[in-house]
N, C-alpha and C positions, 0 to 999 in steps of 0.2 A: 447606503451606509458606507462611509469611507473607512479606511484602515484605522485611523485614530479613534473613531467612534467605536469600532469593534474592540480595540484594545482597552478602551475605557470601561467596557462592560464587566460586571462581576462574573464569577464562575457559573452561578446559577442562571444569570441572564444570558450568558454565552451559550449554555446548554439549551435554554429555551429558544434562543434565536436559531440555533442549528435545527431544532425540531420544526420551527416555523418555516425555515427555508426549505427543508425537506418536503413539507406539505405543499409549499408553493411550487416546488419542482414537480411533485406528483400531479398537481392540478394542471400545470402547463403541459406535461406529457399527455395527460388525458385529453386536454383541449386539442392538442396537436393530432392525436389519434382520430378524433372526431372531425378534424378539418376546420375547427373554429379558430385556431390560433393564427393571428395575422402578423404578430411581431415575434419572429422566430429567434431573434437574438436574445430574448429574455431567458430562454432555456439555458444557454451557455453562461449568461450573467449570473443566474441563480446557482449553477454548478460551481462557478468560480467563487462566489460568495461563501458557499458551503466549505469549499477547500480552504479559503482564508480563515474562516472561523475555526475549523478543525486544526489548522496549523497553529493558531494562537492558543487553542486549548492544549495542544501537545507541548508547545513551548513552556506553558505554565506547569505542566506535569513534570517536565524535565528540570525546570528551575526549582521545583519543590524538592526533588530528590536527585541531584546530579550524580551522586555516587552509585545509586541504584541503577540509573540509566547506563552509566559506564560499565558496571558489572554485567548488565544484560547484553550490551553490545559486544562485550568481550566474549561472553558465552556463545553468542551467535557466530562471531568470527571464528572461534575455535571449532565449532561444529561444522561450519562450511569448509574450513581447512581440512578437517578430518574426512569429510565427504569427498573432497577433491583427491586426497591421497588414496582413499579406498577405491575411487573410480579409476585412478591410474593403475593401481595394483590389479584390479579386475581386468583391465585392458591388456596388461602384460601377461596375465595368466591365460587369457583367451588366445592371444597371439601365440604363446608358447604351445598351447594345446593344438591350435591349428597347424603349427609347424610340425608337431609330432605326428599328427594324422597324415600329413603329406609324405613324411619320410618312411612310414611303415611299408614293409614289403607285403605284397599280396601273393597268395599262392593259388 
């Protein structure tokens, strides 16, 4: 199935095709474990097909609600920025505590 055919599928057909590809992938892995698989490239082809289908599905979700997607990514970026700032602050506090321990006099 090429990309144009994948994009032509409806949402329900797309979800069903993802399920079918997952089953095919599972069967190929099982055959490989038993040593019956002769065409090993099929495993990577099925994985790539699943990735393409999921990408199309995600594109449709984003196209349906672009503002919701933007709001979600903005929240994620803000959280990551906050985590980086907290990490820097923790490193500074740790370095300061280490410096204080070294400068204390022992009796």
